[in-house]
N, C-alpha and C positions, 0 to 999 in steps of 0.2 A: 843372802844367798838362795837358790832356790834350792827345792827338794832335791830335784837329780842332782845336784850337786854334793848333797850333804848325806843322801844315800847313798852315794858312791865311796863311802870310809870302808876300810877292810873292818870286820867283826870278827871277833875271837873269841874265845875260853877255853877251857882243857882239853874239850873235846873236837871240837872243828875248827878253821879256819876260813874265812870267807871273804873273798877279795871278787873287785871288779874284774871280768875279764878281760886280754889284750890279746891282738893277735898271736902270739906265739902259746897262747894255750889250746890251741887248734887239736894238735894228736895228743896230749895230756887227756884231754875230754872226750875226743873219738873213741880210745879204747874202751870206756866203762859204758860208754851210748851204742855201742853197736850190739846189743842185745833185743831182740824184737819185743819181749816181754814188756818193757820199759814202757814200750809207745800203744798198748794196747788201747788207751783210754785215752790218748793225745790229739790234739786235733789234727796232727801229720804225723807220718808214719818213718822212720828211719831205718832202711834195709838197705842200702848199699852208700860207700864212702860218698858219693855225689848229693845222697840226701842229708847227710851229715854236714858235707859242707855248705849245703844252702840254709840249713839252719843254724850253722855257727854263724854264716854271713849275714844273715839277718838279725842275729842276735848282735852282732859287730854295730850295723847299720842302724838298729833301736838304740843302744845304748850313746851312740853318736848324736842322734838326735835329740836325745833327751827324753824318749819316750817308754825307755826301760832304763833298769840298773840292774845288770846282769851277772850275777855270782859265782864265781868258781867256788867249789866245796871240796875242801882235802879234808880227809879223815886223821886227824892228827897222832893217831894210837898207829895206824899201816903208816903216813908219811904218804899217802897217796890222793889222787882225786878221786873223789866220791861221785860227784853231780853237778847242778846247776840250780841255783832257784832266782827270781829275780822282784825287785820291785816296778811294778807297773800301774796302768790306769790310776797315775797319779795327778788327783783332783786337787791342788794345793789351795785353793779358793774356798772348796768344802770341807778342808779336814780330814780326805780321804785317800787311801792309797790300798792296790790289792798286794798281796803274796802269790805270785801264781808262776808258771811256765815252771815249775818244781819237775825235775826229775834224779833218781838217786839210781846208780848201780848197782846191781841185783846182790854183788855179794857184800855191797853195805848196807842194804835192808836189813833189818832187825839189828841193828847195832847203835842205835840211837840218835843217825847221823840230822834222818829227819828233823826229827824233835828238836835238836839242839841246835840245827840252822833256823828253824821257824822261832825258837824262842830269840834266840839273836838279832832277828829282822822285826820282831815285836817288839824287843827291848828297845831298837834303834828305833823304829816309828813312833814308838810314843814319847822316849825319852829325848829324842837330838830332834826328829822331824816335828814333833809335838802334833802327831794325828790323833783326832778325834773317834775314827773308826777303821780299823784294818779287817779287809775283805779276804776272802778265800771260793774260789766255784770249783766244782768237780763234775765229773760226769755220775748221772744220776745211778749208770750200774756201778760205778767205782764204789763196791761196798769197802772196800779195805782202804781207800782215801778217805771215805766219811767217816769212817771211826778213827780213822787217824787225827781227821780233825777235831772229833767231841773230844778224843782223848787230850787235846791242847789246851780243851777248854772254850773250843768255837761254837758259836750258837746256830743253829740251823735256820735257816730263814726262809726257803721257799725254794720251790722249782721255778725257773723260767721253761717254758715249753717249746720243743723246735729251736731252742736257742741258736744252733749253725751244723753246718753239716762236719761231716767225718769221712774219713776213708773209708772207702765202699758201698758210700750212698746213704748210710742211715744220719739220720739228723739227731742232736747230742738234744737231750734235755737237761740242763744245767743247774746245779744246787748252788745254794749259796751260802756263805755262814760268815760270821763276821766274830769280831773282839773290838769290845766300844774301851775307851781310853778311861772309863770309870769301872772295869771288869779287871782292868790287866795287874793292879797291883795285886788281888789275892790269888788270880791265876799265875802270877810270875812267883809266889812264895808256894803255891802247889806244886809247880814244875820242878823247883829248885829243891822239895824235899819228896821226890820221888827220880833218884837216879838211875832206876834200871829199868829199860823199856824192854818187853818182853814181843817178841816179832811184832817190830815197828811195820805199821801199814804203808802201803805204797803210797809217796805223795803225792797229793794234789796237782 
């Protein structure tokens, strides 16, 4: 079975539920997405319903093609949709994949949703997929996301300059982070004994 199929398994703990998106999730995800603050460092902006529809349709297309597994995140304490996060750039032959396309609605930031979602996806990547390396990347200017990645134990590896164009004409410098298979057991225990998160940074 391919990584894309295994990665599409629902993931859950006491805090969050992640499951692959389906067409019927459009309106549930639209509501928290319509806040421009979420997209400041994203490679595309969502300012209108048409912007969101294009973004959501692209996610469905990528998922159907096996390029991404796009998870719908539900905050279990509120019983509401909180955002989305994806497995992407899945290089199965090399034992490498990325957790990205991550966004959390502003009302759910600072509640641990981002941290627990990444925890479940890291756990799945190392225990079910057998990944050797999980990558993250974010805008060099996104200091909150960079702190958030360090807080889950990811190692900053370096900056790829002029990585891609951004809305408005700027070219983004992308900072890469990673967690390796051998590092995960210790990081996992550290994350489990830190149940409270204060001011969770924006997701990468």
